C-alpha positions in Angstrom: 23.6 25.5 3.4 23.2 23.3 0.3 20.2 20.9 0.5 21.0 17.2 0.5 19.6 15.6 -2.7 16.5 13.6 -2.1 16.4 9.8 -2.6 14.8 8.7 -5.9 12.2 5.9 -6.2 13.9 2.5 -6.4 17.3 4.0 -5.4 17.2 2.1 -2.1 18.7 -0.8 -4.0 21.9 1.1 -4.9 22.3 3.6 -2.1 22.9 3.2 1.6 20.7 5.4 3.8 21.5 7.0 7.1 19.0 6.5 9.9 18.7 10.3 10.5 17.5 10.7 6.9 14.4 8.6 7.3 11.1 9.4 9.0 9.7 7.0 11.7 6.2 6.8 13.1 7.5 8.0 16.5 8.1 11.4 14.9 4.6 12.4 14.1 3.9 15.9 15.5 1.1 17.0 17.7 -1.2 18.1 14.9 -0.8 14.8 13.0 -1.6 12.8 16.1 -4.6 15.0 16.8 -6.0 14.4 13.3 -5.4 10.7 13.7 -7.2 10.7 17.1 -10.1 12.5 15.6 -10.4 9.8 13.0 -10.1 7.1 15.6 -12.7 8.7 17.8 -15.1 9.0 14.8 -14.6 5.3 13.9 -15.2 4.1 17.5 -18.2 6.3 18.3 -19.9 6.6 14.9 -18.9 3.5 12.9 -18.2 0.6 15.2 -21.7 0.5 16.7 -23.0 0.0 13.1 -20.8 -2.7 11.8 -23.6 -5.3 11.6 -26.1 -2.8 10.1 -23.5 -1.8 7.5 -22.9 -5.4 6.5 -26.7 -5.7 6.0 -26.7 -2.6 3.7 -29.1 -0.7 6.0 -30.6 1.9 3.6 -28.8 5.2 3.6 -26.5 4.3 6.5 -23.1 4.3 4.7 -23.6 7.6 2.9 -24.9 9.2 6.1 -21.7 8.1 7.9 -19.6 9.5 5.1 -21.5 12.8 5.3 -20.9 12.9 9.1 -17.2 12.4 8.4 -17.4 15.3 5.9 -19.0 17.6 8.5 -15.9 17.0 10.7 -13.6 17.7 7.8 -12.3 14.2 7.6 -13.1 13.9 3.9 -11.0 16.9 3.0 -7.8 16.3 4.9 -5.7 16.4 1.8 -7.9 18.9 -0.2 -6.6 22.5 -0.4 -8.1 25.0 2.0 -9.5 27.1 -0.9 -11.9 24.2 -1.4 -12.8 23.9 2.3 -10.3 21.1 2.9 -7.5 21.0 5.6 -4.7 21.2 3.0 -2.6 18.7 5.0 0.6 17.1 3.8 0.8 13.7 2.1 2.2 12.0 5.2 -0.5 13.5 7.5 -3.1 12.1 5.1 -1.4 8.7 5.4 -1.6 8.9 9.2 -5.4 9.6 8.9 -5.8 6.7 6.5 -4.3 4.3 9.1 -6.6 5.6 11.7 -9.7 4.9 9.6 -8.3 1.6 8.3 -9.7 -0.4 11.2 -13.3 0.4 10.2 -13.8 -2.5 7.7 -16.3 -1.7 5.0 -16.5 2.0 6.1 -12.8 2.4 5.5 -13.3 1.0 1.9 -16.0 3.6 1.2 -14.0 6.3 2.9 -10.8 5.6 0.9 -12.8 5.3 -2.3 -14.3 8.7 -1.8 -11.2 10.5 -0.5 -8.7 8.7 -2.8 -9.7 7.4 -6.2 -13.0 9.3 -6.1 -11.8 12.8 -5.3 -8.1 12.9 -6.3 -8.5 12.7 -10.1 -10.5 16.0 -9.9 -8.2 17.5 -7.3 -5.1 16.8 -9.3 -6.3 17.0 -12.9 -9.4 19.2 -12.8 -9.3 22.8 -14.1 -10.4 25.7 -11.9 -14.0 25.6 -13.2 -14.4 21.9 -12.6 -12.9 22.2 -9.1 -15.1 25.2 -8.2 -18.1 23.2 -9.3 -17.4 19.9 -7.6 -14.4 19.8 -5.3 -15.7 21.7 -2.3 -18.8 19.5 -2.2 -16.5 16.4 -2.2 -14.4 17.8 0.6 -17.4 18.6 2.8 -19.4 15.5 2.0 -22.2 17.4 0.3 -21.4 15.1 -2.7 -19.9 11.6 -2.6 -17.6 10.2 -5.3 -16.8 6.9 -7.2 -14.2 5.9 -9.7 -15.4 3.9 -12.8 -12.5 2.1 -14.5 -13.0 -1.7 -14.5 -15.2 -3.3 -17.1 -16.2 -7.0 -17.6 -13.5 -7.4 -20.2 -10.9 -5.0 -18.8 -9.6 -5.6 -15.3 -5.8 -5.5 -14.9 -5.6 -4.5 -18.6 -7.5 -1.3 -18.0 -6.9 0.2 -21.5 -8.8 -2.8 -23.0 -12.0 -1.1 -21.9 -14.7 -0.7 -24.6 -16.7 2.2 -23.1 -17.0 4.9 -25.8 -17.7 8.6 -26.0 -18.7 10.2 -29.3 -18.6 14.0 -29.8 -22.0 15.4 -30.9 -22.1 17.4 -34.2 -22.5 20.7 -32.4 -19.4 19.9 -30.4 -21.1 20.6 -27.1 -21.5 17.1 -25.6 -20.0 13.6 -25.6 -22.5 10.7 -25.9 -21.2 8.1 -23.5 -22.0 4.4 -23.8 -20.6 1.5 -21.8 -20.6 -0.7 -18.7 -18.5 -0.5 -15.6 -18.3 -3.1 -12.8 -17.0 -3.5 -9.2 -17.6 0.2 -8.6 -17.1 1.0 -5.0 -19.7 3.6 -3.7 -21.6 3.0 -6.9 -24.9 2.8 -5.2 -24.9 6.3 -3.7 -22.1 8.3 -5.4 -23.1 11.7 -6.9 -20.0 12.2 -9.0 -18.4 9.5 -11.1 -15.0 9.7 -12.7 -15.6 7.5 -15.8 -13.0 6.3 -18.2 -13.9 5.8 -21.9 -12.3 6.1 -25.3 -13.3 9.0 -27.5 -14.3 8.0 -31.0 -11.7 5.5 -32.2 -8.9 6.5 -29.9 -6.5 3.8 -28.7 -6.3 5.2 -25.2 -8.8 6.2 -22.5 -10.0 9.7 -21.6 -11.6 10.6 -18.3 -15.0 12.3 -17.7 -16.7 13.8 -14.7 -20.2 12.4 -14.8 -23.1 13.2 -12.4 -25.0 10.1 -11.5 -28.4 11.8 -11.8 -28.0 12.3 -15.5 -30.4 10.6 -17.8 -29.2 7.2 -19.2 -27.4 5.9 -16.1 -28.6 2.7 -14.5 -27.2 0.0 -12.3 -27.5 -3.5 -11.2 -28.4 -4.5 -7.6 -25.6 -4.6 -5.0 -23.0 -7.3 -5.5 -23.2 -10.1 -2.9 -19.5 -10.2 -1.9 -17.3 -12.5 0.2 -16.2 -9.6 2.4 -16.5 -5.9 2.8 -20.2 -6.5 2.6 -21.1 -3.1 3.9 -19.5 -1.2 1.0 -21.6 -0.4 -2.0 -20.4 -2.3 -5.1 -22.5 -2.0 -8.3 -22.3 -2.5 -12.0 -23.1 0.8 -13.7 -24.5 1.2 -17.3 -24.2 4.3 -19.4 -26.7 4.4 -22.2 -26.4 7.5 -24.5 -25.5 9.7 -21.5 -25.0 13.3 -22.5 -21.7 14.6 -21.0 -20.9 18.3 -21.5 -17.5 18.8 -23.2 -16.4 20.9 -20.2 -16.6 17.7 -18.1 -13.7 16.1 -19.9 -11.1 15.7 -17.1 -7.6 16.6 -18.2 -6.7 16.3 -21.9 -8.2 13.9 -24.5 -6.4 10.6 -24.3 -4.9 11.4 -20.9 -7.3 9.0 -19.1 -5.0 6.0 -18.9 -2.2 8.2 -17.4 -4.7 9.6 -14.9 -5.8 6.1 -14.0 -2.3 4.8 -13.5 -1.2 7.8 -11.4 -4.2 7.6 -9.2 -3.6 3.9 -8.7 0.0 4.7 -7.5 -1.5 6.8 -4.8 -4.1 4.2 -4.0 -1.4 1.6 -3.5 0.6 3.4 -1.0 -2.5 4.6 0.8 -3.7 1.0 1.0 -0.3 0.3 2.7 -1.3 2.7 5.5 -4.9 1.6 5.6 -4.1 -2.0 6.3 -2.1 -1.0 9.4 -5.3 0.1 11.0 -6.8 -3.3 10.3 -3.7 -5.0 11.7 -4.0 -3.1 14.9 -7.6 -4.1 15.5 -6.9 -7.7 14.7 -3.9 -7.9 17.0 -5.8 -6.2 19.8 -8.7 -8.7 19.4 -6.1 -11.6 19.4 -4.4 -10.7 22.6 -7.7 -9.9 24.4 -9.1 -13.3 23.5 -5.8 -15.1 24.3 -5.7 -13.5 27.7 -9.3 -14.3 28.6 -9.7 -17.8 27.1 -8.5 -20.7 29.3 -7.5 -24.2 28.2 -5.9 -26.9 30.4 -6.3 -24.5 33.3 -4.2 -21.7 31.8 -4.9 -18.7 29.5 -4.1 -19.3 25.8 -1.5 -16.6 26.0 0.6 -18.8 28.3 1.3 -21.3 25.4 4.3 -21.1 23.2 2.5 -21.8 20.0 0.1 -18.9 20.7 3.0 -16.6 21.6 4.7 -17.5 18.3 1.6 -16.3 16.4 1.3 -13.1 18.4 5.0 -12.3 18.2 4.9 -12.7 14.5 1.7 -10.6 14.2 3.5 -7.7 16.0 6.7 -8.0 13.9 4.8 -7.9 10.6 2.8 -4.8 11.7 5.9 -3.1 13.0 7.8 -3.7 9.7 4.8 -2.5 7.6 4.6 0.7 9.6 8.4 1.3 9.3 8.4 0.8 5.5 5.1 2.7 4.7 6.0 5.8 6.7 9.6 5.8 5.4 8.3 5.8 1.8 5.5 8.3 2.6 7.9 10.9 4.0 10.2 10.4 0.9 7.1 11.1 -1.3 6.1 14.1 0.9 9.6 15.6 0.6 9.6 15.1 -3.1 6.2 16.7 -3.5 7.3 19.8 -1.5 10.5 20.1 -3.5 8.4 20.1 -6.7 6.1 22.7 -5.3 9.1 24.9 -4.5 10.3 24.4 -8.1 7.0 25.9 -9.3 5.0 22.8 -10.2 1.2 23.1 -9.6 -0.4 21.4 -6.6 -1.8 18.6 -8.8 1.4 18.0 -10.8 3.6 18.0 -7.7 1.4 15.4 -6.0 1.1 13.3 -9.2 4.8 13.3 -10.0 6.0 13.1 -6.4 4.2 9.9 -5.8 4.8 8.5 -9.3 8.6 8.9 -8.7 8.2 6.1 -6.1 6.2 3.7 -8.2 8.3 0.7 -7.2 7.8 1.4 -3.5 4.1 2.0 -3.9 3.7 -1.4 -5.6 5.9 -3.4 -3.2 4.3 -1.9 -0.1 0.8 -2.6 -1.3 1.9 -6.2 -1.6 3.8 -6.4 1.7 1.0 -4.6 3.6 -1.9 -6.6 2.2 -0.1 -10.0 2.7 1.0 -9.1 6.2 -2.6 -8.2 7.1 -3.8 -11.5 5.7 -1.3 -13.4 7.8 -2.3 -11.4 10.9 -6.1 -12.0 10.5 -5.5 -15.7 9.6 -3.6 -16.2 12.8 -6.3 -14.3 14.6 -8.9 -16.9 13.5 -6.5 -19.6 14.7 -6.0 -18.0 18.1 -9.8 -17.8 18.5 -10.0 -21.5 17.5 -13.6 -22.8 16.9 -14.9 -19.4 18.0 -12.9 -17.8 15.2 -15.0 -19.7 12.7 -18.2 -18.3 14.1 -19.8 -15.3 12.5 -20.5 -14.0 16.0 -16.8 -13.4 16.8 -14.8 -10.5 15.5 -12.3 -12.8 13.6 -15.0 -13.5 11.0 -15.3 -10.0 9.6 -11.5 -9.3 9.8 -10.7 -12.5 7.9 -13.3 -11.9 5.1 -12.7 -8.2 4.7 -8.9 -8.5 4.5 -8.9 -10.7 1.4 -9.9 -8.0 -1.0 -6.7 -6.0 -0.3 -4.6 -8.4 -2.4 -6.9 -7.6 -5.4 -7.6 -3.9 -4.8 -5.5 -1.3 -6.6 -4.1 -4.0 -9.0 -3.6 -7.6 -7.9 -0.5 -8.5 -6.0 0.7 -10.4 -9.0 0.5 -7.2 -11.1 2.1 -5.2 -8.4 5.0 -7.6 -8.1 5.6 -7.2 -11.8 5.3 -3.4 -11.6 7.9 -3.4 -8.9 10.6 -5.0 -11.0 9.5 -3.4 -14.3 9.6 0.2 -12.9 13.0 -0.4 -11.3 14.4 -1.8 -14.5 13.1 1.2 -16.5 14.7 3.6 -14.0 18.0 1.8 -14.5 17.7 1.7 -18.3 17.0 5.5 -18.3 19.9 6.1 -15.9 17.6 7.6 -13.3 19.2 5.3 -10.8 22.6 3.7 -11.2 21.2 0.2 -11.2 23.3 -1.5 -13.9 26.4 0.4 -13.0 26.2 -1.0 -9.4 25.2 -4.4 -10.8 28.3 -4.5 -12.9 30.5 -3.9 -9.8 28.8 -6.8 -8.0 29.3 -9.1 -11.0 32.9 -8.1 -11.5 33.5 -8.9 -7.8 31.5 -12.2 -7.7 34.5 -14.4 -6.9 35.5 -12.1 -4.0 32.1 -11.9 -2.3 32.2 -12.7 1.4 29.7 -13.3 4.2 29.4 -10.9 7.1 31.7 -11.7 10.0 29.4 -11.4 13.0 32.3 -11.6 15.4 33.7 -8.3 14.1 32.3 -4.8 13.9 29.6 -2.7 15.4 26.1 -4.1 15.9 24.4 -1.7 13.5 27.3 -1.7 11.1 27.0 -5.5 10.8 23.2 -5.2 10.2 23.8 -2.7 7.4 26.4 -5.0 5.9 23.7 -7.8 5.9 21.2 -5.5 4.1 23.9 -4.4 1.6 24.6 -8.1 0.9 20.9 -8.7 0.4 20.7 -5.8 -2.1 23.6 -7.3 -3.9 21.6 -10.5 -4.4 19.2 -8.4 -6.6 22.1 -6.7 -8.4 23.8 -10.0 -9.0 20.7 -11.6 -10.6 19.1 -8.8 -12.5 21.6 -8.4 -15.4 22.1 -12.1 -15.6 18.3 -12.7 -15.9 18.0 -9.9 -18.5 20.9 -11.3 -20.5 19.3 -14.8 -20.6 15.7 -13.8 -21.5 16.3 -10.4 -23.3 13.0 -9.3 -24.8 11.1 -12.3 -23.6 11.7 -11.3 -19.9 8.2 -9.9 -19.6 6.9 -13.4 -20.1 9.0 -14.9 -17.3 6.6 -13.8 -14.6 7.7 -16.4 -12.1 11.3 -15.2 -12.2 10.2 -11.6 -12.1 8.2 -12.3 -9.0 11.2 -14.0 -7.3 13.1 -10.7 -7.9 10.1 -8.7 -6.6 10.0 -10.7 -3.4 13.7 -10.1 -2.8 13.2 -6.3 -3.3 10.2 -6.3 -1.1 12.0 -8.1 1.7 15.0 -5.9 1.4 13.1 -2.6 1.6 11.0 -3.8 4.6 14.0 -5.1 6.5 16.1 -2.0 5.8 13.2 0.3 6.8 12.8 -1.6 10.1 16.6 -1.5 10.7 16.7 2.3 10.2 13.7 2.8 12.5 15.2 0.8 15.3 18.6 2.4 14.9 17.1 5.9 15.0 15.1 5.0 18.1 18.2 3.6 19.8 20.9 6.2 18.8 18.5 9.1 19.5 17.5 7.6 22.8 13.8 7.8 21.8 12.6 4.6 23.5 15.3 3.7 26.1 13.0 1.6 28.2 11.7 -0.6 25.4 14.6 -0.6 22.8 15.4 -4.3 23.5 11.9 -5.3 22.2 12.5 -3.4 19.0 15.9 -5.0 18.6 14.3 -8.4 19.1 11.8 -7.7 16.4 14.6 -6.6 14.1 16.5 -9.8 14.8 13.6 -12.1 14.0 12.8 -10.1 10.9 16.5 -10.3 9.7 16.4 -14.0 10.3 13.2 -14.7 8.4 13.7 -12.2 5.5 17.2 -13.5 4.8 15.8 -17.0 4.5 13.0 -15.6 2.2 15.5 -13.9 0.0 17.7 -17.0 -0.2 14.7 -19.1 -1.2 13.6 -16.6 -3.9 17.1 -16.3 -5.3 17.5 -20.1 -5.3 14.3 -20.6 -7.2 15.2 -17.9 -9.7 18.7 -19.3 -10.4 17.2 -22.8 -11.0 14.8 -21.2 -13.5 17.3 -19.3 -15.7 20.9 -20.2 -15.0 22.9 -22.4 -17.3 24.8 -25.4 -15.8 28.2 -23.6 -16.2 26.9 -20.4 -14.4 24.6 -22.0 -11.9 27.1 -23.1 -9.3 28.9 -19.8 -9.4 25.7 -17.9 -8.7 24.6 -20.3 -6.0 27.9 -20.0 -4.1 27.7 -16.2 -4.3 24.1 -16.1 -3.1 24.9 -18.5 -0.2 27.6 -16.2 0.9 25.4 -13.1 0.6 22.6 -14.6 2.6 24.6 -16.4 5.3 23.1 -15.9 8.7 24.2 -17.2 12.0 21.3 -18.9 13.9 19.6 -17.0 16.7 17.1 -18.1 19.3 14.0 -16.7 17.5 11.8 -18.8 19.8 12.8 -16.7 22.8 12.8 -13.5 20.9 9.2 -14.0 19.7 8.1 -15.0 23.2 9.7 -11.8 24.6 7.8 -9.6 22.1 4.5 -11.5 22.7 4.9 -11.2 26.5 5.0 -7.5 26.2 1.8 -7.5 24.1 0.2 -9.9 26.7 1.2 -7.7 29.6 0.0 -4.5 27.9 -3.2 -6.1 26.6 -3.0 -4.2 23.3 -0.5 -3.2 20.6 1.7 -0.6 22.2 4.9 -0.7 20.2 
């Protein structure tokens, strides 16, 4: 039987997806759940008792916990078996990341080691380099860090001035420079350092052992949050790096950095789910126990609104992250079948979904921020106390909107990468946009009195995708080459795409649960979440489109576009108050997130 072609990155905007073609979290197999449980057990027994000590930087504690995780194999889940890893799939690794994601500073150190610390070597290293270092990273014998950011080079990574000069005998590079915000910097044994060779315009990457002469560092940074993670400035003063420690090819460092960041972004999308779960569980526990005016907080509508919304945002994040992760996993496996190497398949398989990686990093981190902010509010005055769990959740969540590229950068990447795919005809973006524009005067709203429940929902999502297709070519035509400087308008477009992808992912998950009879006793709760999400995201999309049109459309075109957008985003009102209360009541009765 002929295989069905896989969906390409960004293609969600122009293709409709069948619910049976997406992966949902309810489909994790026994082995994947077992690995996740092992990670959760490790966090609860080995890490949670040390949260306070970690925040105080108790000497040697963080590296000792990482090494314990290594002894259990948790640092090598995605590393090939030949290097003493588990050789698990991309989506299994995402599942493990979620399980560790509730561990605050430890999760940051863990992700830095297993992700940006180990993956450059795993994907780009040659056999000799991997034989020398990768097994030790998989087992925790050695710990890793990633050295890209410099005082004058943050989002613009290629502006870094660190330099490597080849010695006359051709045996070593002499490395000089300064790196900052280096996670795990205080104890890492192996550093992936980015620098320019001689007068190159682009970066190269080097494997540098922290014990080598000429490496020094500043004291630990005193940070707003994630206080337990080691964050240092590192200085390289005439460090002698053997030529065999050049990672990849000369001048390939910038590409290595970008591709590793794609992976870091989608992994962060999974990691924040763990943080959401812990925050929601703390919220409902406190709301059930704390009494005001003779009743538990959880009896009050304002509190139910908060908890209902917390659940919906977590459910939507889960739906979108694991949908995208499975698409990446399938693409990676297809590339392996086609003969690509392990490293190249993983790099290209994730890079194909660059827009999804960027938008899910944004949606996940901002959803977590909402959830922990409302957690503080549910705790009230106690939420502002450093003695309560809300304090650490609130402070630690904030970095996620900066990690792996700021959310502003990632919003721009979302639109830019989809535009490039369209211009290169990798997806039929402009072809489909032309159809929408040609039909602009015949656009109609969804008639909610006709048609099947799910068919109508898919028509709504199709209309919301058409909002993007309607605006994109018009915006491009107005701004032409200056479009890259119109960041506010690009962010409007990005927000529409982000809402569309998250809503469609949630719809496909609920539809699959319903039509495959996977959750017959609780399907009404999932439908309620979907209904609230549809209501809110349609309003978000209308607002973003309205703002964009006001920022670029001429007077003669403005009313035409506004009328089309109003039709495409028309939504009949629903009783979202009762729907949120229904969702919150289940959380209140269960006492923890059980969706």
